[in-house]
N, C-alpha and C positions, 0 to 999 in steps of 0.2 A: 363289591367288584374291585379287583386290583387295578391300579393304573398300569398301562403298558410300560411305563418307565420304572416300575417297582423292581428292586433288586432281584426278588425271587422270580419275577416274570422274565427278567433277562437270563437268569440261570436256567430256565426251562426251554429256551430257544435251542434248537438243534445245533451242535457244533459245526455241522456241514454248512448250514445257512450262515452262521457267524463267519466261518472261514471264507465262504464264497463272497459274502458281502464285503468283507474287509479286503479281500484280494481285488475285487472289482474297483473299490474305492481307491486302492493303492495304484492300480494301473491307470485309472482315469487321472489321478493327480500327477503321476509321472509324465504321461503324455501331455497333460495340460501345462505342466511346468516347462516342458521342452518347447511346446508350440507357442506359448505365450511369453516365454523367457521370464517366468515368475517363479523364482526359486522357493518362495514361501510355501508353495503348494506341496513341496516335499514333506513339510512338517505336518500337514493336515491329517494324514492317516494315523500318525503317532498320537496326535492330540485327541482324535476320536477314540482310539483304543484306550488311551489313558482315562478319558472321560467316562467310558463304559465301565472300566475297572473301578473308578471312583464310586459309581452308583452301587457296585457290588460290595465294596469295602472301603468306604470313605476315610475311615480312621487311619488305615495303613498309608494312604497317600498323604494325609495330614502329617503323620509321623515322618514320612520321607521328606516332606518340606522342612520340618524342623531339623532333621539331620543335615540337609543340604544348606541350611541357613548360614552356618559359619564359613562354608566354602564359597558362597555366592560372591560374584565379582560384578563391578559396574562396567558395562560396555556401551559404546556409542554406536548407534545405528543411524548415522546421518543426522537428521534434525532432532531425533529423540534418543534418549538413553534408557537402559533397562538394567535391572539386577538379574544376572543369569547364573544358574537356571531357575532361581526362586520366583522371579516375577511372572514369567510365563506359566509356571506351575500354579502360582497364586490365582491367576486369571481363570484357569480351568477349575481350580477348587472353588472359586466364587460361584461359577455357574453350577457346579455340582452341588454346592451348598444351597443355592436357590431351589434346585430340584428336590434336594433332600428335605428341606423345610416345607416345601409344597406338599410332599408326600407324607411327612410326619410333622404336622403343624403344632403338635403339643410336645415335641421332643425337648424344647427349651421351656422351662417354667416361666410363668408370668412374673414370678419374683425376680427373674433375671431380665426379661425383655422390657418390663415396666419399671425397672429400678430408675430412680432419678438420675444416676450417673449415666446410664444407657440412654435415657431420654435426652439428656444434655448432649451426649455424643451424637445422637440422631440430629439434634438441632444444629450442632457444629457442622455436621456433614451437609445438612440441608442448606445452611448459609454459604458454605463453600460453593454449592451449586448455584445459588442466587448470585453470589459475587462473580462467578464465572460468566453468567449471562450478561452482566454489566462490565465485563472485563475489557481492558484496552486491547488485549490480544487473546481472542476467544479460544483458539485452538490450544494454546499453552495451558490456559486455565482449565479447559475441559479435560485435557489429559491429566492434570493435577487432580481434578475431581474424581476421575475414574480410578486413579492410583489410590486415592484415599478410600474409595468405595471398596476395592478389593482388600486393602489392608484391614479395614474395620470388619468386613464380612468374615474374612478368614481368621484373623488373630483375635477378634473379640468373640464372635459367635461360635466358631468351631472349637475354640479353646473352651468357651462356656459349655459346649455340648460334650466334649470328650474329657476335659480335665476338671473333674468335679471336686477332687480333694487332694490331699498330700500324696496319697498312694498313686493316684493317676498322674501326678506331676513327676514322679520318680523316673519313668522312662524318658520324659521330655528333658529332664535335667541331664541324664547320661548322654542322650543324643546330641546335646549341645556341648557338654563339658569335654568329652573325649576329643572331638576334632578341634575345639578351641584350645585345649592344652597343647596339642601338637603344633597348631598355628602359632601360638605364643612362643613355644620353644624355638620354632623356626625363626621368628622375628628377633628373639634375643640372640640366637646364633649369628644371624646376619649382622646385627648391630655390633656384636663382638668383633666381626671381621673389619668393621669400621672404627674399632677402638672406642665404641660407645660414644661416638661424637654426636653432639647436639645437632650439628648441621646436616648429618646424614640420617636423622631419625625417621623421616618420612619414606625413606627407601626400604625400610626393613619389613613393613607389614603389607606392602602391596603384593599381589593384587586383591587381597582379601578385605582390606580396609582402605578407604580413600586417603586417609591421613592419620597422623598420630593422635589427633584429638578424638576422632570417632573410635579408634582402636582402644585408647585409654578409657574412654567413657563406658564402652561395652564391657571391658574387664572390671571396671568399678561396679557397674550395676549388677554383674553376675557374681561378684565377690560375696555378698550376703548369702546367696544360695549355696555356694561351695562351703562356707562356714557352717551353715545349717545342716547340710547333707552328712556331715560327720556323725550326726546323731543316728543315722540309719544303719550304720555298719558296726560290726564288732571290733573293739579295740585290739590292735595287734594283727588284724587280718591283712591280706594283700590289698583288698579294696580300701581299707582304712589307710594303708601306706600310700596308695595311689592318690587318695583324696588329699592327704597332707602334702604330697609332692605337687599336686595340681594347685593347692592353695599357695604354696611358695612360688610356683611358676607364675601364677596370677599376680601376686604382689610384686615379683621381679619385673613382670611385663609392665605393670603400672609405673614402677619406679623409673625404668629406662625409657618410658614413653615421653618423659619430660613435659608433662601436661599439667599446668598449674591448677586448673579447675578440678582435675582428678585428684590431685593431692589434697585440695581443700575439701573435697567430698569425704575422703577418709578421715580427715581431722575433725569433720563436723558430725561424725557418727554419734558421739555422745549427745550432741546438741539435738540432733533429730530424734534420738531416743526419748529425751525429756519433753520435746515438743509433742510427740504423739502420746506419751504417757500422761501428760497433764492437759491434753486436749487444747493445745495452743494454736493449731493450724488456722482456725477462723480469725482469731485475734491478730496473728502475724500477717495473714493475708490482707485484712482490712488496714492494718498499720502500714504495710508495704505499699498498698495502693495510694494511701493518703500521702506518704512521704514522697513517692515518685511523682505524683501529680503536683504537689507543692513545689518540688525541686524544679520540675519543668517550667512551671509558671514563674518561679523566682529567677532562674538563670536565663530564661528567654527574654525577660524584660531588660531593656537597654543593652542587649547582647552580652550579658554578663558571662555567658559560657565561653566567650572568646578568650578569657583569661587562662583557660586550660589548653589553648592551642599549642601544639608541639613545635619545636624548632625543626624545620625540615632537614637541616644539615646534620643534626645530631640524633634525630630519631631514626635509627637504622636497625637492620637485622643483626642480631648478635650471634657469634659463632660458638659461644660456650653458654651452658645453662646458668652458671653463676651470674654472669653479666646480664643474661636474659632476665633473671629474677630481679636483680638490683635495678635494671632499667625499667622494669614494670612499675616499681614503687616510685621511681623518679619521673615517670611519664615520658620516658625516652625509648620505650620498646615499640617497634614498628607494628607488630601484630596487634597489640592492644589499642594503640592510637588509630590504626586503620579501622578497627571495630568502631571506635568513637566516630570516626569519619562517616561510616555508613549508618550508624544510629541516628546521627543528625539528619542525614538524607531521608531516612525512614520517617522521622517525625515531620520533616518538611513536606514529604509526599502526602502524608495523611491530611494535611491542610487543604490540598487540592481535591482529594477524593475522600472526604471525611467519613461518609456513611458506608460505601461499598468498596473502597480501595481501588487499586489499579488492576486487581484481578489476581487470583492465586497463581503463583509461579512467575509473576511478572516484575519482581523487584529489579532484577539485573537489567532488564531492557530500558528502564526509565530512571534509575536512581542517580546517575551521574549528573543529570541536569539539576539535581536538588542538593548536591554536596556544597560544602563551603571550602574555598581554597585554603583558608588558614589551617585547616585540619588535614590537608593533603599529605600523603607520605610517599615513600619510594615505591610502594606496591599498589598505589591507588589505580593503576591501569587495569588491575584485576584480570590478568590473562586466563586464570582458571575459572572465571565466571561464577565465583562463589557469592553467597547471599549476605543477609544482614548481619549474621552472627549474633542474633538475639531473636529467639522464636516469637516472643511476644510482640516485638517491634515489627517483625516480618508480617505477622497477622494484621497489625495495625495498618501497615503500608499496603498490603495486598487484599485484605478483606474488610478494611474500615473499622471504625470504632465498635460497630455492632458485633462483628466477628471477634474482636478482641474481648469484649464483655462476655460473650458466650463461652469463649475458651477459658477465661479466668473463672467463670462460674463452674465450668466443668472441673477444673483443677481443684478449686476449693471444695466442691462437693465430693470429689474423689478422696481427698485427705480427711475430711470430716467424717465421711462414711467409714474410712479405714480406722479412724480413732474409735468410732462407735462399735465397730465389729471387734476391735481389740479388747475393749473394756467389757463387752457383753460375753466374750468367750470365757468358758470355765476350765477348759482343758489347758494345762500349762504348756504342753507341747504345741498346741494349736495357737496359743497366744504368741509364742516365739515365732512360729511360721508366719503369722499375720504381720508381726513387726518386721520380719525379713522382707516381705513383699513391699511394705510401706517404705522401708529403707531404699530398696531398689528403685521404686517409683520416684522417691525424693531425689535420688542422685540424677535421674534423667531431667527432672524439672529444674534442679539447681544448675546443671550444665547448659540448659536451654537458655539461660540468661546470657551466655557468651557464645553459643553455637546454635545452628539450626539442625535439630536432631530427630524430630518425630517423623520425618519423611526419609530419614537416612537408612540405608541398608543395614539390617540387623538390629539397629537401635529402636526404630519404630516398631517392628514386630515384637521385640522383647518387652517394650513398654505396654503395648496393647494386650499381650498375653498376661502380663502381671495384673493389668486392670481386671480382666476376666477372672483370673485366679482369685483376686481379692473379693470380687462380688460373689463367687461361689463359696468362699469361706463364710461370707455373711449369710448366705442361704443356709449353710450347715448350722451355723450358730442359731439362726432364727428357728429352724426346725427343731433343734434341741430344746429351745425355750418353749416352743409350742407344745412339744411332747411332755415336758415337765409340768406345764400348766394344766394339761388335760388329765394328768395323773393325780393332781391335787384335789381331793374330795373332802369337804369338811365333815367332822364327826356328827354334827347336828343333822346334816343332810342325809348321812347314812342311816342314822337312827330313825329319822322321819320316814325314809323310804321303807324301812323294815316294819313299821307299824301297820296293823290291819286297817282296812278302809273304814270300819265302824269306829275306830278310835279317833 
């Protein structure tokens, strides 16, 4: 017996009943909005209509979300902010996904849902919920948990459902590339009107990106996909020409974004390649944890870290990129030293709430009491209410040491899995595609050491989509191996099977 929510059951309902029901709901919402002075009721009929359409054709709404992703903007709604129109659509997609997986419990394979990376992601999500319960400001942390829930549900599980292989990824790629290219051209043009000044760079990509860092990192993480997509098209064709133009536009956007971490990411492409090729992720991860832990212990003793304190009068914002770079190496750049200012605060916060942290999303509310005056800069008043600028330290301060350990385990498992998939793949084109996914993921994690990215508009979705895409590549490789093993029959076994029973 079919569920009453089954798509085919919805399609069998008379159009007259559907129209009458929708018209009644619309009138009730309009009268209710006027009577109660609650404008949000105007949106309810559209939300219900969209939810019903999702149940009929969920994939098309998922593709619509992907197309809208480059255009999404951050808007403030009083006490909360949202990414519009993608986040409201994400919420509806999450509920539709719950219904879909309830009606189709075997639509995602156990190879995907029980993969160690997915289980660690579940654990990461569960710990965010636990940390929210112990939060210093519960409502902020609960909203953070909900946002993480619909991010993971939509971009991990719906990507896992709909984007099985490279062929499925092609429409996703084009739905992102085309609007992103025009947004980048617009940013470059606006920057040109400012004579490509370093001081005006943040004005050029709004409202589609919060700042030049998020903009540059998104261009960098999408760069490997553009490079790989040239293999899909015939050389000399118009599509090939567009891809080459898009690649040049992307590189120009990165160059004029004036973001040091983005430049470093591109320079480290050969390094990442050899790390993944020679399976060095685990060793580098362990070495990194050891070095960081030892450094914190060493520099915290006798307040040795104070020797790196900046000079308040000379650590300023620089108006040219050349002086900005030179000041970085001299320890006189305000943006970098302000990061150090907040990193110290995050470490100090972790000592007061070592196990569960201050609660997801709560760094800003509490960090100023944990800063050290010697590292204060001209921008330490933080009017934009930005965070730690280090995703790992953000987790430490907000989710405690357990949350940090879970996230590090997730990252290490992700890259070790990617390396194993890469080496197990036999198709040369698939190996390149897997390496491209790994590069994109590596760029996000690398930049997370100086920025808070995984909850950022566009960046978090692209990261989780890449995770799901990588896991599906692993399933394809595993299925090929299983099929090859089943086709291997020893000659002795064949001979023995062919002998008569009395032999």
